C-alpha positions in Angstrom: -3.3 -35.6 175.9 -5.8 -34.5 178.5 -6.1 -30.7 178.5 -5.8 -29.4 182.1 -5.3 -25.8 181.1 -8.4 -24.8 183.0 -8.5 -25.0 186.8 -10.7 -27.8 187.9 -11.0 -26.9 191.6 -10.0 -30.1 193.3 -8.4 -29.5 196.7 -7.9 -32.9 198.2 -7.0 -33.4 201.9 -6.9 -37.1 202.3 -7.1 -37.8 206.0 -8.4 -41.4 205.7 -5.3 -42.4 203.6 -3.0 -40.3 205.8 -4.4 -41.3 209.3 -5.6 -44.9 208.8 -2.9 -47.0 207.2 -4.0 -50.6 207.2 -7.7 -49.7 206.7 -7.5 -49.7 202.9 -5.6 -51.0 199.9 -4.3 -48.6 197.2 -6.0 -49.3 193.8 -6.5 -47.7 190.4 -9.5 -47.4 188.1 -9.7 -49.5 185.0 -9.4 -47.6 181.7 -12.6 -46.7 179.9 -12.3 -47.0 176.1 -14.8 -44.4 175.1 -15.8 -42.2 178.1 -18.9 -40.0 177.9 -20.4 -37.8 180.6 -24.0 -38.9 181.0 -25.0 -36.6 183.9 -23.2 -34.0 186.0 -24.5 -32.3 189.1 -23.5 -28.6 188.7 -25.0 -27.5 192.1 -23.1 -30.2 194.0 -19.9 -29.5 192.1 -20.1 -25.8 193.1 -20.9 -26.8 196.7 -17.7 -28.8 196.7 -15.7 -25.9 195.4 -15.2 -27.5 191.9 -15.2 -25.7 188.6 -18.5 -27.1 187.3 -18.2 -25.5 183.8 -14.7 -27.0 183.3 -15.8 -30.5 184.5 -19.0 -30.7 182.5 -16.9 -31.4 179.4 -14.7 -34.1 177.8 -12.2 -33.5 180.5 -14.8 -34.4 183.1 -15.7 -37.5 181.1 -12.1 -38.6 181.3 -11.9 -37.9 185.1 -15.3 -39.4 186.1 -14.9 -42.5 184.0 -11.6 -43.2 185.8 -9.2 -42.6 183.0 -7.5 -39.8 184.8 -7.0 -39.3 188.5 -7.3 -35.6 189.4 -4.2 -34.1 191.0 -4.0 -34.6 194.7 -6.3 -37.7 194.8 -5.1 -40.9 196.4 -7.3 -43.7 195.0 -7.9 -46.5 197.5 -10.4 -49.3 198.3 -11.6 -49.3 201.9 -11.6 -52.5 203.9 -14.7 -53.6 205.8 -16.6 -56.7 206.8 -20.3 -57.1 207.3 -23.4 -59.1 208.2 -25.2 -59.8 204.9 -28.7 -61.0 205.5 -27.6 -61.9 209.0 -24.6 -64.0 208.0 -21.2 -62.6 208.9 -18.5 -62.2 206.2 -15.2 -61.2 207.7 -13.8 -59.6 204.6 -15.8 -57.6 202.1 -14.4 -54.2 201.2 -14.7 -51.9 198.2 -14.9 -54.5 195.5 -16.0 -52.0 192.8 -15.5 -48.7 194.5 -12.6 -46.3 194.8 -12.2 -43.5 197.3 -10.5 -40.7 195.3 -10.0 -38.6 198.4 -11.6 -35.9 200.5 -12.4 -32.3 199.9 -13.5 -29.5 202.2 -16.7 -28.0 200.8 -17.8 -24.4 200.9 -19.5 -25.0 204.3 -16.3 -26.3 205.8 -17.5 -29.9 205.8 -15.2 -32.8 204.8 -16.7 -34.8 202.0 -15.5 -38.1 200.3 -15.5 -38.3 196.5 -15.8 -41.9 195.5 -16.2 -43.9 192.3 -18.5 -46.9 192.0 -18.1 -49.3 189.1 -14.5 -48.3 188.2 -13.1 -51.8 188.1 -11.4 -54.5 190.2 -9.8 -53.8 193.5 -8.0 -56.1 196.0 -11.4 -56.7 197.5 -13.3 -57.7 194.4 -13.5 -61.4 195.3 -13.6 -62.6 191.7 -16.0 -59.9 190.4 -15.2 -57.5 187.6 -15.6 -54.4 189.7 -17.7 -52.8 187.0 -21.2 -51.3 187.0 -23.9 -51.2 184.4 -25.5 -47.9 183.3 -29.0 -48.7 184.8 -27.9 -49.2 188.4 -25.7 -46.2 188.2 -28.5 -44.0 187.0 -30.8 -45.5 189.6 -28.5 -44.5 192.4 -28.2 -41.0 190.8 -32.0 -40.6 190.8 -32.6 -42.0 194.3 -29.8 -40.2 196.0 -30.8 -36.8 194.6 -34.4 -37.5 195.3 -33.6 -38.3 199.0 -31.5 -35.1 199.2 -34.4 -33.0 197.9 -36.7 -34.7 200.5 -34.4 -33.6 203.3 -33.2 -37.1 204.1 -29.4 -37.4 204.9 -27.8 -39.3 202.0 -24.9 -39.8 199.8 -25.2 -37.8 196.6 -24.3 -38.2 192.9 -21.8 -35.9 191.4 -21.5 -37.5 188.0 -22.4 -40.5 185.9 -20.1 -41.4 183.0 -20.5 -44.1 180.4 -17.4 -46.1 179.8 -18.0 -47.2 176.2 -17.7 -50.9 177.0 -20.1 -53.6 177.9 -20.4 -55.3 181.3 -21.7 -58.8 181.4 -24.4 -59.9 183.8 -27.3 -62.0 182.5 -26.7 -60.2 179.2 -24.3 -57.5 177.9 -25.1 -54.1 179.3 -23.6 -50.6 178.8 -21.0 -49.9 181.4 -20.8 -46.8 183.6 -19.2 -45.2 186.6 -21.0 -43.3 189.3 -19.1 -40.6 191.2 -20.7 -40.1 194.6 -20.2 -37.8 197.5 -20.6 -38.7 201.2 -19.7 -37.3 204.6 -17.6 -40.5 204.7 -17.9 -44.1 203.8 -17.1 -45.5 207.3 -19.6 -48.2 208.0 -20.5 -50.5 210.9 -18.7 -53.1 208.8 -15.5 -51.1 208.9 -15.4 -51.6 212.6 -16.4 -55.2 212.3 -13.4 -55.8 210.0 -10.9 -55.0 212.8 -13.0 -56.4 215.6 -13.2 -59.8 213.8 -9.4 -59.8 213.7 -9.0 -58.9 217.4 -7.1 -55.8 216.4 -8.0 -53.5 219.3 -5.3 -51.0 218.5 -6.6 -50.5 214.9 -10.1 -50.4 216.2 -9.2 -47.6 218.6 -7.5 -45.7 215.9 -10.6 -46.0 213.7 -12.9 -45.0 216.5 -10.7 -41.9 217.3 -10.7 -40.9 213.7 -14.4 -41.3 213.4 -15.0 -39.2 216.5 -12.7 -36.5 215.3 -14.3 -36.5 211.8 -18.0 -36.8 212.6 -18.6 -36.3 216.4 -15.7 -34.1 217.6 -17.6 -32.9 220.8 -17.5 -36.5 222.0 -13.7 -36.4 222.5 -14.3 -34.6 225.8 -16.7 -37.2 227.1 -15.7 -39.3 230.1 -16.2 -42.4 227.8 -16.0 -41.2 224.2 -16.6 -44.7 222.8 -19.8 -45.2 224.7 -20.8 -41.7 223.6 -20.0 -42.6 220.0 -22.4 -45.6 220.2 -25.1 -43.3 221.6 -24.5 -40.6 219.0 -24.6 -43.1 216.1 -27.6 -44.8 217.5 -29.6 -41.6 217.8 -28.6 -40.4 214.3 -29.7 -43.8 212.9 -33.0 -43.6 214.7 -33.7 -40.3 213.2 -32.6 -41.5 209.7 -34.8 -44.6 209.8 -37.8 -42.5 211.0 -37.4 -40.3 207.9 -37.2 -43.4 205.7 -40.5 -44.7 207.2 -42.2 -41.3 207.0 -41.5 -41.1 203.3 -42.2 -44.7 202.4 -38.6 -45.5 201.5 -37.4 -49.1 201.5 -33.7 -49.5 201.5 -33.9 -53.2 200.6 -30.5 -54.4 201.8 -29.7 -53.2 205.3 -26.6 -55.2 205.8 -24.2 -53.9 208.4 -21.8 -52.9 205.6 -24.6 -50.6 204.3 -25.0 -48.6 207.5 -22.9 -45.5 207.6 -21.5 -44.2 210.9 -22.3 -40.6 209.6 -26.0 -41.3 209.6 -26.4 -40.9 205.8 -28.4 -43.2 203.6 -25.8 -45.2 201.6 -25.7 -47.9 198.9 -28.8 -47.6 196.8 -29.2 -51.1 195.4 -32.6 -52.8 195.4 -34.3 -49.8 197.0 -37.8 -48.5 196.1 -40.7 -46.4 197.5 -44.0 -47.6 198.7 -47.0 -47.4 196.4 -49.8 -49.2 198.3 -49.2 -49.1 202.0 -48.3 -52.3 203.7 -45.6 -52.9 206.4 -44.6 -56.2 204.9 -43.7 -54.7 201.5 -40.6 -56.1 199.9 -39.3 -55.2 196.5 -35.8 -56.7 196.6 -35.5 -59.9 194.5 -32.9 -61.3 196.9 -34.8 -60.7 200.1 -36.7 -64.0 200.0 -37.8 -63.9 203.7 -38.6 -60.3 204.1 -35.7 -59.5 206.5 -35.5 -56.0 205.1 -39.2 -55.3 204.5 -40.5 -51.8 205.0 -41.8 -52.4 208.5 -38.7 -54.3 209.5 -36.4 -51.4 209.0 -36.5 -50.0 212.6 -35.7 -53.4 214.3 -33.1 -54.2 211.8 -31.4 -50.8 212.4 -31.2 -51.7 216.1 -29.9 -55.2 215.2 -27.1 -53.5 213.2 -26.3 -51.1 216.0 -26.0 -54.0 218.3 -23.3 -55.4 216.0 -21.6 -52.0 216.2 -21.8 -52.0 219.9 -20.1 -55.4 220.0 -17.1 -54.0 218.2 -16.8 -51.1 220.7 -16.9 -53.2 223.9 -13.1 -53.5 224.4 -12.9 -49.7 223.9 -15.8 -48.9 226.2 -14.1 -50.9 229.1 -10.9 -52.8 229.4 -13.0 -55.6 230.6 -15.4 -56.2 227.7 -17.9 -58.0 230.0 -18.1 -54.8 232.1 -18.9 -52.8 228.9 -22.0 -54.9 228.1 -24.3 -53.2 230.6 -23.7 -49.6 229.6 -23.7 -50.5 225.9 -27.0 -52.4 226.3 -28.5 -49.3 228.1 -27.6 -47.2 225.1 -29.1 -49.6 222.7 -32.3 -49.7 224.7 -32.7 -46.0 224.0 -32.9 -46.6 220.2 -36.6 -47.4 220.2 -37.4 -44.3 222.3 -35.4 -42.0 219.9 -37.0 -43.7 216.9 -40.5 -43.5 218.1 -40.1 -39.8 219.1 -38.7 -38.9 215.7 -41.3 -40.9 213.9 -44.2 -39.4 215.9 -42.9 -35.9 215.4 -42.7 -36.4 211.7 -46.1 -38.1 211.5 -47.7 -35.3 213.5 -46.4 -32.9 210.8 -47.7 -35.1 208.0 -51.1 -35.1 209.7 -51.1 -31.4 210.3 -51.3 -31.7 214.1 -50.0 -28.3 215.1 -51.5 -28.2 218.6 -49.4 -29.4 221.5 -48.9 -33.2 221.5 -51.5 -35.4 223.1 -51.2 -39.1 224.1 -54.0 -39.9 221.6 -51.9 -38.7 218.6 -50.0 -42.0 218.3 -53.3 -43.9 218.1 -54.7 -41.4 215.6 -51.6 -41.9 213.3 -51.6 -45.7 213.6 -55.3 -45.9 212.9 -54.8 -43.9 209.7 -52.1 -46.3 208.6 -54.4 -49.2 209.3 -57.0 -47.7 207.1 -54.4 -47.4 204.3 -53.4 -51.0 204.7 -56.9 -52.3 204.9 -58.1 -50.5 201.8 -54.8 -50.8 199.9 -54.3 -47.0 199.5 -51.3 -45.3 197.9 -49.1 -44.0 200.8 -48.0 -40.7 199.2 -51.3 -39.8 197.7 -53.1 -40.5 201.0 -51.3 -37.7 202.7 -51.8 -35.4 199.8 -55.5 -36.0 200.0 -55.4 -35.2 203.7 -53.8 -31.8 202.9 -56.6 -31.1 200.4 -59.2 -32.1 203.0 -57.7 -29.7 205.5 -58.4 -27.0 202.9 -62.0 -28.2 202.6 -61.7 -30.3 199.5 -62.8 -33.8 200.5 -63.0 -35.3 197.0 -59.4 -36.8 196.9 -59.8 -38.4 200.3 -63.3 -39.7 199.4 -61.8 -41.3 196.3 -59.3 -43.2 198.5 -61.2 -44.2 201.6 -64.7 -45.7 202.0 -67.5 -44.3 204.1 -66.6 -46.0 207.4 -63.5 -44.0 207.6 -65.5 -40.8 207.3 -67.7 -41.9 210.2 -64.8 -42.5 212.7 -61.3 -41.5 211.7 -61.8 -38.3 209.7 -63.9 -36.6 212.5 -61.3 -37.5 215.1 -58.6 -36.0 212.9 -60.5 -32.8 212.2 -61.1 -32.3 215.9 -57.3 -32.0 216.3 -56.9 -29.3 213.6 -57.2 -26.0 215.6 -56.5 -24.0 212.4 -57.1 -26.1 209.3 -55.6 -23.6 207.0 -52.4 -23.4 209.0 -52.3 -27.2 209.2 -52.7 -27.5 205.4 -49.7 -25.1 204.9 -47.6 -27.2 207.3 -48.6 -30.4 205.6 -47.4 -29.1 202.3 -43.9 -29.0 203.7 -44.1 -32.5 205.2 -45.9 -34.4 202.5 -44.1 -34.7 199.1 -46.1 -34.4 195.9 -43.5 -36.2 193.9 -41.4 -39.2 194.9 -39.3 -41.5 192.7 -42.3 -43.6 191.5 -40.9 -47.1 190.9 -42.5 -47.4 187.4 -41.2 -44.0 186.4 -37.7 -44.8 187.6 -37.8 -48.1 185.6 -39.1 -46.3 182.5 -36.3 -43.7 182.7 -33.6 -46.4 183.1 -35.0 -48.5 180.2 -35.0 -45.5 177.9 -31.4 -44.7 178.8 -30.1 -48.3 178.6 -32.1 -49.6 175.6 -32.4 -46.5 173.5 -29.7 -44.1 174.7 -32.5 -41.7 175.5 -31.7 -39.6 178.6 -34.7 -37.3 178.3 -36.9 -39.3 180.7 -34.0 -39.5 183.2 -33.4 -35.8 183.0 -37.1 -34.9 183.2 -37.6 -37.1 186.3 -34.6 -35.5 188.0 -36.0 -32.1 187.4 -39.4 -33.1 188.9 -37.8 -34.7 192.0 -35.7 -31.7 192.7 -38.8 -29.9 194.0 -40.8 -32.7 195.6 -43.1 -30.5 197.7 -44.1 -28.1 195.0 -47.1 -29.1 192.8 -46.7 -28.0 189.2 -49.2 -28.0 186.4 -48.6 -30.5 183.7 -46.8 -33.0 186.0 -49.8 -35.0 187.1 -48.4 -38.3 185.7 -45.5 -38.0 188.1 -48.0 -38.3 191.0 -49.7 -41.4 189.9 -48.9 -45.0 191.1 -48.2 -47.8 188.7 -51.0 -48.6 186.3 -53.6 -51.1 187.5 -52.6 -54.7 186.5 -48.9 -53.9 186.5 -46.7 -56.9 187.4 -45.4 -56.9 191.0 -42.4 -54.6 191.2 -39.0 -56.2 191.8 -35.6 -54.6 192.2 -32.2 -56.1 191.8 -28.7 -55.4 193.1 -26.7 -53.7 190.4 -23.8 -51.4 191.3 
């Protein structure tokens, strides 16, 4: 019998289940034969108003493996459709995820608590609905790293081993991830009802989304056009942050674009080592659709699909809605470029008022990195050192021609090099989830049940902008001669 003598702190208020009937299917998690808590996020638990001490326990293992639904939860699988690699699938849905419900956190924000890998749902389409330990821990690491980098993201609350094997190419230890999000409403959620011509349900979903994420828009003359504009701007800012940090999502399907503007669904994602816009890590992205440099135009493509779903709400005559919706979409590039250039100026330490030449200065630096196959993250760290007068790290990365042209032009823009260096320290991470280190941590956990590398990596990534003695190996790219890195969909 599960001992619930201690207060766990769950205070569910399940507006999605209450307000959006027909947008989901009730479901339940599959039982886990031997649950064990692998990781638990104490800080996030406290932020959610949960009793972290009580949940980091065998009781928590039972809950976060899916064996026990906490009081007040209403487990459900959300319905959605989506364009996957450009091909529309009219019904996808949560095939291996369960929304337990929503809580109001200590900041007054509504947050979803969701399982991934907890078993079959009505949307599983023949799959087992389970997840393996490696992909669960990958999402835990990447989500928490992105949060520490200041990039909007879903977050990991817990990872629990189930004590059973899941079968992919070979048997793998099973696990369940518990993640937290502003919501799990996606572009694909709107596509689900648009594809069915259900305008009433589409309006209900849009009104709910506005009330939950963009309440000020309810007073707009055309709240649905305003919703498109708000989501577009938020996505422009998000993708700019991805690009500035060297993050590659890897599978930017429309069902993986959250209306809230958070990064969601960490599957075959990775971070740049050597800078190149055509970089692809995902084993399933055979044509580079979701390459690093393709992320801004793909985001706009996804938003165009979102706009299509809103046309009958924007105007009773959908043809009349096309012109204003198109005008909103045309602003995406302007918002993205402004956000990217603001971030790149910070990374370069340009504190003086903006000048038209700043864009060319930034792009020419990236061209140098591409030409000379320079590590993206280390390059900006070397710039910070150069602003302090230590040119050795930059000399080690860039050849003499760069010092004859680009470096003098950059230095001429640093009115106060010391102040620039301090600002760059806040914009350029020292530690990112280096792909080879992530893989090493996952292999240790999966193959040897050794969580020490996973825990150590999480600790390092929690403070990405703070250099610490003894952690130099966490700043280094993959060893020379390493095989080309490939990622795979897992959870």
